[in-house]
N, CA, C and O atoms as CSV, one atom per row, in Angstrom:
chain,resi,resn,atom,element,x,y,z
A,1,UNK,N,N,39.368,119.536,39.789
A,1,UNK,CA,C,40.489,120.565,40.084
A,1,UNK,C,C,41.695,119.754,40.637
A,1,UNK,O,O,42.834,120.183,40.446
A,2,UNK,N,N,41.483,118.595,41.318
A,2,UNK,CA,C,42.589,117.814,41.864
A,2,UNK,C,C,43.406,117.251,40.767
A,2,UNK,O,O,44.603,117.367,40.507
A,3,UNK,N,N,42.391,116.578,40.164
A,3,UNK,CA,C,42.725,116.085,38.936
A,3,UNK,C,C,43.884,116.344,37.777
A,3,UNK,O,O,44.823,115.698,37.313
A,4,UNK,N,N,43.223,117.800,37.546
A,4,UNK,CA,C,44.036,118.677,36.429
A,4,UNK,C,C,45.260,119.360,37.269
A,4,UNK,O,O,46.063,120.041,36.631
A,5,UNK,N,N,45.422,119.209,38.608
A,5,UNK,CA,C,46.786,119.813,38.623
A,5,UNK,C,C,47.366,118.453,38.815
A,5,UNK,O,O,48.549,118.563,38.493
A,6,UNK,N,N,47.088,117.039,39.235
A,6,UNK,CA,C,47.976,116.175,39.155
A,6,UNK,C,C,48.392,115.650,37.722
A,6,UNK,O,O,49.373,114.906,37.725
A,7,UNK,N,N,47.910,115.868,36.714
A,7,UNK,CA,C,47.970,115.453,35.352
A,7,UNK,C,C,48.810,116.242,34.899
A,7,UNK,O,O,49.584,115.832,34.034
A,8,UNK,N,N,48.901,117.971,35.493
A,8,UNK,CA,C,49.592,118.968,35.195
A,8,UNK,C,C,50.967,118.213,35.652
A,8,UNK,O,O,51.612,117.534,34.854
A,9,UNK,N,N,51.352,118.396,37.019
A,9,UNK,CA,C,52.327,117.454,37.657
A,9,UNK,C,C,53.153,116.822,37.040
A,9,UNK,O,O,54.327,117.054,36.752
A,10,UNK,N,N,52.176,115.620,36.754
A,10,UNK,CA,C,52.495,114.321,36.013
A,10,UNK,C,C,53.226,114.899,34.525
A,10,UNK,O,O,54.395,114.657,34.222
A,11,UNK,N,N,52.455,115.549,33.849
A,11,UNK,CA,C,53.146,116.068,32.527
A,11,UNK,C,C,53.903,116.710,32.784
A,11,UNK,O,O,54.394,116.786,31.658
A,12,UNK,N,N,54.755,117.571,33.602
A,12,UNK,CA,C,55.401,118.812,33.796
A,12,UNK,C,C,56.508,117.750,34.252
A,12,UNK,O,O,57.586,117.771,33.658
A,13,UNK,N,N,56.354,117.078,34.996
A,13,UNK,CA,C,57.556,115.800,35.918
A,13,UNK,C,C,58.214,115.106,34.923
A,13,UNK,O,O,59.393,114.780,35.059
A,14,UNK,N,N,57.394,114.777,33.665
A,14,UNK,CA,C,58.009,113.859,32.836
A,14,UNK,C,C,58.383,114.576,31.853
A,14,UNK,O,O,59.105,114.005,31.035
A,15,UNK,N,N,58.130,115.619,31.672
A,15,UNK,CA,C,59.151,116.765,30.454
A,15,UNK,C,C,59.839,117.197,30.758
A,15,UNK,O,O,60.476,117.714,29.840
A,16,UNK,N,N,60.383,117.432,32.060
A,16,UNK,CA,C,61.154,118.147,32.453
A,16,UNK,C,C,62.834,117.397,32.415
A,16,UNK,O,O,63.879,117.797,31.901
A,17,UNK,N,N,62.535,116.273,33.132
A,17,UNK,CA,C,63.791,115.431,33.078
A,17,UNK,C,C,64.636,115.214,31.307
A,17,UNK,O,O,65.821,115.435,31.054
A,18,UNK,N,N,63.574,114.738,30.348
A,18,UNK,CA,C,64.030,114.870,29.168
A,18,UNK,C,C,64.622,116.056,28.277
A,18,UNK,O,O,65.380,115.965,27.312
A,19,UNK,N,N,64.021,117.292,28.915
A,19,UNK,CA,C,64.299,118.344,28.345
A,19,UNK,C,C,66.154,118.888,28.818
A,19,UNK,O,O,67.167,119.339,28.284
A,20,UNK,N,N,65.526,118.358,30.443
A,20,UNK,CA,C,67.439,118.510,30.821
A,20,UNK,C,C,68.347,117.686,30.307
A,20,UNK,O,O,69.490,118.143,30.268
A,21,UNK,N,N,68.203,116.737,29.948
A,21,UNK,CA,C,68.900,115.455,29.386
A,21,UNK,C,C,69.156,115.931,27.955
A,21,UNK,O,O,70.102,115.412,27.364
A,22,UNK,N,N,68.595,116.641,27.478
A,22,UNK,CA,C,68.927,116.906,26.275
A,22,UNK,C,C,69.579,118.212,26.269
A,22,UNK,O,O,70.455,118.275,25.407
A,23,UNK,N,N,69.423,119.306,26.980
A,23,UNK,CA,C,69.988,120.128,27.078
A,23,UNK,C,C,71.558,120.018,27.254
A,23,UNK,O,O,72.381,120.725,26.674
A,24,UNK,N,N,71.859,118.875,28.273
A,24,UNK,CA,C,73.026,118.551,28.664
A,24,UNK,C,C,73.704,117.831,27.751
A,24,UNK,O,O,74.919,117.708,27.909
A,25,UNK,N,N,73.027,117.192,26.576
A,25,UNK,CA,C,73.887,116.405,25.581
A,25,UNK,C,C,73.927,116.917,24.457
A,25,UNK,O,O,74.528,116.395,23.518
A,26,UNK,N,N,73.046,118.442,24.353
A,26,UNK,CA,C,73.557,119.342,22.946
A,26,UNK,C,C,75.058,120.120,23.921
A,26,UNK,O,O,76.163,119.915,23.420
A,27,UNK,N,N,75.007,120.837,25.053
A,27,UNK,CA,C,75.711,121.536,25.439
A,27,UNK,C,C,77.355,120.312,25.161
A,27,UNK,O,O,78.269,120.596,24.388
A,28,UNK,N,N,77.291,118.918,26.096
A,28,UNK,CA,C,78.615,118.211,25.571
A,28,UNK,C,C,78.472,118.305,24.167
A,28,UNK,O,O,79.410,118.917,23.656
A,29,UNK,N,N,77.708,117.947,23.460
A,29,UNK,CA,C,78.032,117.488,21.770
A,29,UNK,C,C,78.751,118.732,21.477
A,29,UNK,O,O,79.934,118.587,21.173
A,30,UNK,N,N,78.211,120.108,21.510
A,30,UNK,CA,C,78.758,121.213,21.039
A,30,UNK,C,C,80.227,121.372,21.647
A,30,UNK,O,O,81.088,121.945,20.978
A,31,UNK,N,N,80.472,120.938,22.732
A,31,UNK,CA,C,81.907,121.657,23.545
A,31,UNK,C,C,82.962,120.115,22.697
A,31,UNK,O,O,84.059,120.353,22.193
A,32,UNK,N,N,82.496,118.988,22.702
A,32,UNK,CA,C,83.012,118.204,21.692
A,32,UNK,C,C,83.616,118.372,20.259
A,32,UNK,O,O,84.698,117.961,19.839
A,33,UNK,N,N,82.598,119.113,19.586
A,33,UNK,CA,C,82.692,119.438,18.527
A,33,UNK,C,C,83.881,120.689,18.344
A,33,UNK,O,O,84.782,120.683,17.505
A,34,UNK,N,N,83.694,121.442,19.070
A,34,UNK,CA,C,84.604,122.741,19.589
A,34,UNK,C,C,86.160,122.114,19.722
A,34,UNK,O,O,87.143,122.555,19.126
A,35,UNK,N,N,86.142,121.190,20.477
A,35,UNK,CA,C,87.755,120.482,20.641
A,35,UNK,C,C,87.875,119.428,19.247
A,35,UNK,O,O,88.946,119.035,18.786
A,36,UNK,N,N,87.229,119.263,18.992
A,36,UNK,CA,C,87.340,118.464,17.437
A,36,UNK,C,C,87.784,119.520,16.316
A,36,UNK,O,O,88.789,119.186,15.687
A,37,UNK,N,N,87.265,120.598,16.008
A,37,UNK,CA,C,87.395,121.502,15.276
A,37,UNK,C,C,88.780,122.352,15.416
A,37,UNK,O,O,89.444,122.650,14.423
A,38,UNK,N,N,89.113,122.674,16.599
A,38,UNK,CA,C,90.028,123.070,17.279
A,38,UNK,C,C,91.301,122.079,16.733
A,38,UNK,O,O,92.079,122.491,15.873
A,39,UNK,N,N,91.402,120.926,17.246
A,39,UNK,CA,C,92.065,119.867,17.442
A,39,UNK,C,C,92.508,119.501,15.838
A,39,UNK,O,O,93.512,118.861,15.524
A,40,UNK,N,N,91.593,120.020,14.991
A,40,UNK,CA,C,91.732,119.333,13.273
A,40,UNK,C,C,92.257,120.493,12.909
A,40,UNK,O,O,92.609,120.254,11.754
A,41,UNK,N,N,92.451,121.242,13.062
A,41,UNK,CA,C,92.737,123.100,12.580
A,41,UNK,C,C,94.536,122.915,13.152
A,41,UNK,O,O,95.482,122.941,12.366
A,42,UNK,N,N,94.620,122.802,14.098
A,42,UNK,CA,C,96.031,122.169,14.775
A,42,UNK,C,C,96.405,121.493,13.870
A,42,UNK,O,O,96.936,121.965,12.865
A,43,UNK,N,N,96.183,120.192,14.074
A,43,UNK,CA,C,96.694,118.826,13.404
A,43,UNK,C,C,97.048,119.347,11.767
A,43,UNK,O,O,98.147,119.308,11.213
A,44,UNK,N,N,95.976,119.752,11.307
A,44,UNK,CA,C,96.588,120.114,9.781
A,44,UNK,C,C,97.444,121.197,9.773
A,44,UNK,O,O,98.110,121.043,8.749
A,45,UNK,N,N,97.800,122.183,10.316
A,45,UNK,CA,C,98.485,122.801,10.309
A,45,UNK,C,C,99.712,122.488,10.094
A,45,UNK,O,O,100.481,122.866,9.211
A,46,UNK,N,N,99.937,121.336,11.479
A,46,UNK,CA,C,101.061,120.553,11.890
A,46,UNK,C,C,101.323,119.686,10.551
A,46,UNK,O,O,102.501,119.618,10.201
A,47,UNK,N,N,100.647,119.215,9.996
A,47,UNK,CA,C,100.593,117.862,8.701
A,47,UNK,C,C,101.411,118.746,7.737
A,47,UNK,O,O,102.268,118.280,6.987
A,48,UNK,N,N,100.999,120.411,7.825
A,48,UNK,CA,C,101.085,120.592,6.067
A,48,UNK,C,C,102.600,121.318,6.428
A,48,UNK,O,O,103.421,121.396,5.514
A,49,UNK,N,N,102.913,121.803,7.676
A,49,UNK,CA,C,104.298,122.189,8.051
A,49,UNK,C,C,105.572,120.794,7.836
A,49,UNK,O,O,106.575,120.774,7.122
A,50,UNK,N,N,105.009,119.732,8.776
A,50,UNK,CA,C,105.917,118.625,8.354
A,50,UNK,C,C,106.077,118.092,7.646
A,50,UNK,O,O,107.197,117.939,7.158
A,51,UNK,N,N,104.716,117.380,7.117
A,51,UNK,CA,C,104.587,116.837,5.586
A,51,UNK,C,C,103.960,117.027,4.442
A,51,UNK,O,O,103.094,116.231,4.078
A,52,UNK,N,N,104.210,117.820,3.902
A,52,UNK,CA,C,103.382,118.456,2.554
A,52,UNK,C,C,102.729,117.515,1.708
A,52,UNK,O,O,101.639,117.559,1.138
A,53,UNK,N,N,103.758,116.532,1.752
A,53,UNK,CA,C,103.276,115.192,0.582
A,53,UNK,C,C,101.744,115.042,1.168
A,53,UNK,O,O,100.702,115.291,0.562
A,54,UNK,N,N,101.900,114.560,2.526
A,54,UNK,CA,C,100.968,113.856,2.717
A,54,UNK,C,C,99.191,114.613,3.053
A,54,UNK,O,O,98.375,113.999,3.740
A,55,UNK,N,N,98.938,115.738,2.536
A,55,UNK,CA,C,98.029,116.515,2.388
A,55,UNK,C,C,97.787,116.106,1.039
A,55,UNK,O,O,96.606,115.982,0.715
A,56,UNK,N,N,98.692,115.867,0.174
A,56,UNK,CA,C,98.071,115.639,-1.451
A,56,UNK,C,C,97.753,114.082,-1.185
A,56,UNK,O,O,96.686,113.775,-1.717
A,57,UNK,N,N,98.260,113.211,-0.639
A,57,UNK,CA,C,98.054,111.888,-0.759
A,57,UNK,C,C,96.783,111.661,0.209
A,57,UNK,O,O,96.329,110.528,0.045
A,58,UNK,N,N,96.002,112.498,1.276
A,58,UNK,CA,C,94.782,112.587,1.865
A,58,UNK,C,C,93.526,112.578,0.910
A,58,UNK,O,O,92.381,112.186,1.133
A,59,UNK,N,N,94.103,113.145,-0.253
A,59,UNK,CA,C,92.914,113.737,-1.166
A,59,UNK,C,C,92.825,115.259,-1.282
A,59,UNK,O,O,92.065,115.952,-1.958
A,60,UNK,N,N,93.741,115.568,-0.498
A,60,UNK,CA,C,93.270,117.293,-0.891
A,60,UNK,C,C,93.899,117.551,-2.411
A,60,UNK,O,O,94.961,117.034,-2.757
A,61,UNK,N,N,93.037,118.497,-3.354
A,61,UNK,CA,C,93.664,118.854,-4.524
A,61,UNK,C,C,95.040,119.830,-4.699
A,61,UNK,O,O,95.358,120.485,-3.706
A,62,UNK,N,N,95.637,119.920,-5.580
A,62,UNK,CA,C,96.791,120.298,-5.589
A,62,UNK,C,C,96.378,122.100,-6.007
A,62,UNK,O,O,95.728,122.335,-7.026
A,63,UNK,N,N,96.931,123.431,-4.928
A,63,UNK,CA,C,96.371,124.425,-4.902
A,63,UNK,C,C,96.992,125.001,-6.757
A,63,UNK,O,O,96.451,125.959,-7.309
A,64,UNK,N,N,97.618,124.568,-7.123
A,64,UNK,CA,C,98.199,125.156,-8.637
A,64,UNK,C,C,96.925,124.513,-9.723
A,64,UNK,O,O,96.674,124.869,-10.874
A,65,UNK,N,N,96.340,123.583,-8.989
A,65,UNK,CA,C,95.291,122.846,-10.357
A,65,UNK,C,C,94.202,123.720,-10.609
A,65,UNK,O,O,93.799,123.783,-11.771
A,66,UNK,N,N,93.718,124.323,-9.840
A,66,UNK,CA,C,92.585,125.357,-9.611
A,66,UNK,C,C,92.846,126.773,-10.854
A,66,UNK,O,O,91.908,127.159,-11.552
A,67,UNK,N,N,93.973,127.275,-10.925
A,67,UNK,CA,C,94.586,128.081,-11.330
A,67,UNK,C,C,94.857,127.739,-12.814
A,67,UNK,O,O,94.803,128.755,-13.507
A,68,UNK,N,N,95.105,126.719,-13.442
A,68,UNK,CA,C,95.577,126.368,-14.456
A,68,UNK,C,C,93.799,126.069,-15.509
A,68,UNK,O,O,93.831,125.681,-16.677
């Protein structure tokens, strides 16, 4: 019975740390992703408002090209 308890604590102790670290990494990754998306959305609008030519140079297709 003592062996079983020791093994259970050993396995549980080794699994908790990686799970906690992975959870923190996932949360940080999501937070950074949200910041990047928000920044890209704001940056994209600023580029379109200030310099419309920059959008075409970046490789975005012209809106009228799909209608023709």
